[in-house]
N, C-alpha and C positions, 0 to 999 in steps of 0.2 A: 804538809805545808799548811798554811793556815788559812786562816782567817783572812785576812786580806782578801779573802776571796770575796770580792764583791763590794758593793757599795751600800752596805747596810741594806741589802736587798732592794735598793732603790726606794727604801721606805724613809722618806725625808719630807720636811715641810719647808716652804719658802721662808726666808728670813730677811727682813728689811734692816739694812744697816743704818745706824744713826750717827750723830756726832756734830761737832761745830764746824768742821771743815777738814779738808784732806791734810794728812801728814805725809812725811817723806815716804815714798814707795807705795802709798795707798792707791786703790782704784776708786775713781769716782764715776758715777753713772750720769749719762746725759739726761736733760730734762725732757719729759714726754714719755709716752709709752715705748718701751724698747722692742726691738724685733725679737722673735723667739730665738734664743741662742742655740747653736748646735755645738755643745761642749764635746761631743764625740767626733768632731770633724778631724779626719786623719791628716797627718802631715804628708807632704810629697814623699815618695819612696826614697829612703836613704837619708832623709833630713833629720837632724837631731832637734831636741826640744829646747835647747838653751842658747841664749844670745848674750854676749858679753856686754855689761853695762859700762859705757865709756863716759857718761856724764855723771860726775859725783853727786849732783843734785837728785839723780834718780835712784841712788842707793838708799835703802831704807835705814831708819835708825835702829841699830842693833842693841841699844841700851836695854829695852824690855827683856831681851834674852838673858841678861845678866841677873836680873832680879828674880827670875824663875828658872831654877836649875834642877828641880826634882827629877831624878832619873836620867838626867842628861849625860853625865859621865858614863853611866852604865850602858846607855844606848850607844855612845861613841865606842866604848870598849867592845860591845857586841859586833859593831861593824868592823873594827880592827881584827877581831877573831875570824870573821869571814874572810877578810882580805889576806889573812895569814895562810889561808889554804891555797895550795897550788892551783886548784881548779878555778879560783876567782880570776886568775890572770887571763883566761880566755875571753873575758868580757871587756878587756882593755887592749889598746887605748880606746877611750871614749873621745872620739874626735882626736885631738892631739893631747888629751890629758892621759898620762901614763898611769899604770898601776902604782908605780913608785910615788908619783905625785898625789894620787888619791890617799895613799897611806900617810904620806908626809903631811897632808892637809889636816887629817884627823889628829895626828900627833901634835901639830902646831896649835890646833884649836884647844887641846887639853892644856898646853902650856899657857895659852892666853887666859883660860879659866883660872889657872893658878896665880898668874901675875896680876890680873886686873883687880883693882880695889873699889872702883866705882863704875856705874853704868857708862859714864862718859869716857873713862879710860878704856873700858871694854870695847866700846864703839870705835875709839881711835885706833886701838891695836888691831882690830879686825880690818879696818879700812886701810891701814898702812901695810898689813902683812898678807892680805888676801885680795884676789880678784873676785868680783861678784858677777854672776850670770843670772839672768832672769829667764823664766819659762816664756816661750813665745805665746803660750796659751792657745785657746781655741780660735782666737781672732787675729793672731799675729801681733797683738798689742799687749799681751801679758795676762789676759783674763783667764783665771783658772777656777773651776767649780770644785769646792771642797765639800766632801760628804764624810760620813763616819761609818766604821764597822767595829764589831766587838766579838767576844767569845761568850756564847750563852751557857747557862747551866740549866739542865733539864733532868727530870727523873728518867731512869732507864732500867732495863732488865737484860741479863745475859741470855735469858731464854724467853720465848714468847708466851703469853697467856691471853686470856680473853680481852684484857685491857691493853696490854703492851703488845701491839701487833704491827707496828710500822717500823720496818728495819732500816738500819744504816749498813752499808756493805763494805767489805774489804775489796781490794782489786780482784776481780774474777780471773780465773786461769786463762780465759781466752782473750784478755786485754793485751793487745800488741802495742809495745812502746819502743821508741828509739833508745838503744842502749846507752848512748852518750848523753843525750839531752833529757831523757825521760818523757819526751813529748809523745802523746797518744797518737798512734797511727791508725788504730781501728780495732776490729775484731778478727782474730785469726780463726779461720774456718777449718773444718776437718781435713780438707785437701791442702792446707797450708797457705791458701791465699788470704789476703787481708781486705776486709770490707768495712765500711763505716760502722762504728759501734752503735748499739741500741740507744735511742733517745730516752729521755726521762720517762715519757709516756710508755714506751715499750718496756723499760725496766720495771716500772710500777706494775705493769700487767704480767710480765714474765716472772718477776720475783727473784731471779738469779739465785736459785736454791743452792745452798752450800756455801755461799759467800756472805751470809749475814754475820755482822759483828756484834750488834746490840739491837734492841727493840725499844721504841718510844711509844708513848700512849697517845700521841697527838700527831696527825699527819702534817699539820702546819709547822709544828716544832721540828719534825724531821726535815721539812723543807728549809727552815731557817738554818739548821745546822749545815745542810748541804750547801747553801749559798754562802754562809759565813766561812765554812771550810775548817772549822774546829769547834770543840765544845768541851765542857766539863759535864760529866754525866753522874748523877747521884744514884748510887745503887741501894738496894734495900737495907744493907748493913750500915749505911751512912758513908761509905767510902765514895770518894770522887774519882771517877775514871776519866782520864784525859785522852781525848782522841784528836788526831790531826790529819791533815791532807795527805793522801797516799796515791792520788791519781785522779783522773777524770775520764769521761767518755769521749772527749775530743770535740764536743759541740760547743758553739758559742752561747754565751749568756744572753737571755732575753728577759726584760723586766716584766714581771707579773703585775707590779703596781701600776705601770704605765697602761697596761691593757685594761685594768680595772677602772682607771680614771677615764680612759677613752670610752668605756661602756657605761659610765655614769654610776659605778658602784662605790667610788670613793671621790671625795672632794680634794683636789690637788692642794688647796690652801689649808686643809686640815689633815694632811697625810702624815702618818706616823706608823711605826711598828705596832703600837697599841691599837690603832685604828684598824689595821689589817687583822690582828688577832681577834678583835671584837667582831669584825664583819664575818670571819669564817666560823666563829663560835655561834653566831646567830644564823648563819647560812652554810651549814656543813656540806650541803649538796653542791655548793659552788667550788669546793676543793678540787673535784674531778674536772671542773670546767677550766680553772685558771692555772693550777700548778703545772699541768702538762705543757702549758704554753712555753715554759722555759725548758728547752731540750737538754740543757747541760745537767750533768749528774756527777757528783763528786764521791770518791771512794776514800775510806778512812783506815787508820791504823792506830793502835795504842801508842801514846807518847808520854814522856815525862819532862818536866821543866819548862814547858811552853806557856802560852801558845807561841808557835813559831811562824815566822814569815817565810817567804820563798827562798831566802838566803840560808835557811836552816839555823837561824839564831833567834832567840826570844824577841818578841815585839813588846814594847812597853807603852803604857797609856800616854797619849799626847806627845810621844817621842818617836814613834814609828809611823811611817807613811807608806802607802801603796801607790805606785805609779806604773805607767807602761814601761816595762823593762826593755822594750825595743828602742826607746828614744830617750830614756832618762838613765843616769849612771847609778849602778848598784852601790849600796852601802855608803854613799857620799853624804856630806853635810849640807843641809838645806835650812832655809829660814822661811817661815810661813807668816803671812800677813792676811788675816781674815777674821771671821766671826765663827765661834764654835759654841755648841750647847754646853753649859756647865751647870753644876749643882747650885741650887739656891734654896731658900727656905721653903718655897713652894715648888711648883712644877719647874722642870729644867728650862732655863732661859739662856738665850744666846748672849755672849759677851765677846768683846774684842780679844783676839788671840794674836800675840806677837812672840814667836818662840822658835827655838832651834829644834830640828827633827832630823832623823836619819832615814834615808830611803832604803827600806829593808823588806819590802813586800810588793806584791802585785795582786790584781784581782780580775775576776771575770769581766767586769764592766769598765775596767780601767784600761782603755785601749786608745788613748789619745793624749795630746799635750794639754788639753783643756780640762783634764780630770785629775783629782788627787783625793785619796781616801786616808783619813786619819784614824788610827787605832784608838778606841775609847776605853778599853779595859775588858773585864770579865764580869758576867752576870747581868741581872735585870737592870740595875742602875745604869751600867754601861750601855745596855741595849736601848734604854730610854734616851740617853744622850745621842747615841748613833742615829736613832730614828728621827731625831729632831735637828740634825745638823745638815744644813745645806746653805752655802753662802759662797759668793764669788770672793776672790782675793788674788794675791800675788804669791808666787813661789820663786825663791831665789836659791842659788847654790854658790858655795864658797870654795875656792881652791887656792892653796898657798901659792904665793908668788915664787917664781924661780929666783936663783941668785942674781940673775940679770935684771930683775925688777918686776916681772909679770909672768903670769902663766901663759902657755901657748894658746893661741886662738883656737876655738873649737872648729873643726872641719865639718860643716853640715852635710857633707857628702858621704861620710862613712862612719859607722859606729864601731866597727871592729868586733861585733859580737854575733853569736848565733841566736836566732830567734828561739825562745822557749815558750811558745804559746800555751803549753799545758801547765805552766808555772810549776815545774817540778821542784822538789827540794834540791838545793845545790850542796854538794859535799864540800 
């Protein structure tokens, strides 16, 4: 599984939104210092994250999604490939949205892409043919925090030496998992009982001999791979080895960056992945202080054709998002209204983003309606973008109307899915 694992390791900097005034579907901030938002605020048990938009004035302008279609069709087809697998049916209905309607919605969206000739016609076709749902957000008013994640490229070796001595591991033989969901249950002991698996700190000290997959030259690079959940590794002969998520130790993700900020090691307003890398290069003694604070540890396997999200389909830059799969619908079509870091002539700058994405991944820190992670791509450039993406916005989902004129209302009391907290790859 991928990447999606996490939230760009929590390495992001605050972004101030600008503009001349609110547009349809945009979020505006009140005047005055805001309260510290709790984006990870959980929903009540059993409640779904989406609410139907009944006021047409609250539906965003979908026109910008017509002018930017790079990778969009492929992302839709990746979701359709997932929904074609029999195993995908166990996660539907989502409320009252059936598996068949999820498939039909993506197919109809492809037809709209073929039929529309202008942004205005595109917007009209979507409004007439789809019902729109908004995320309730962290505040029940639709506010969602968007961050970024990516797939890094690092040098690695298949055997350790004096420099390359920080391993990434395969799932160890004593890792106990649920056969159906892949969820980590714990560590199976010699007498057959199952106890909680070792924490990151314990794994770093014990080493899990025999389960090493590759070795990296930098402890923080190994940590970044573990949090991101996938990587491309450059071997001595120039080959790139691709690795992906193969399991985890069952512990929840804890942000190392937040701890460093609270201890005065990093400035929140200047927080980025580069800032963390610079800090640990100047203070290597602090690696053993901060990295163990995140007890979660991810295991890997060689893969090809990725990086992959939790649906076991490739994730595409700016087209794949990671959400909490307990409360958001797998593989479905969404529309994002926010600010994202994009390439410019100089350092990465934030720009308005209005575009369609597919919900194809989940992550360690993405456990609430108020969080969404956008996949930024592969390599150092994508890492810089992911590390500088943090902005509030709105998240909408589109479902094709039934022949009777509208999609069924979502039932907030039941999602119809089994929880997969370990974010296993889905067959």
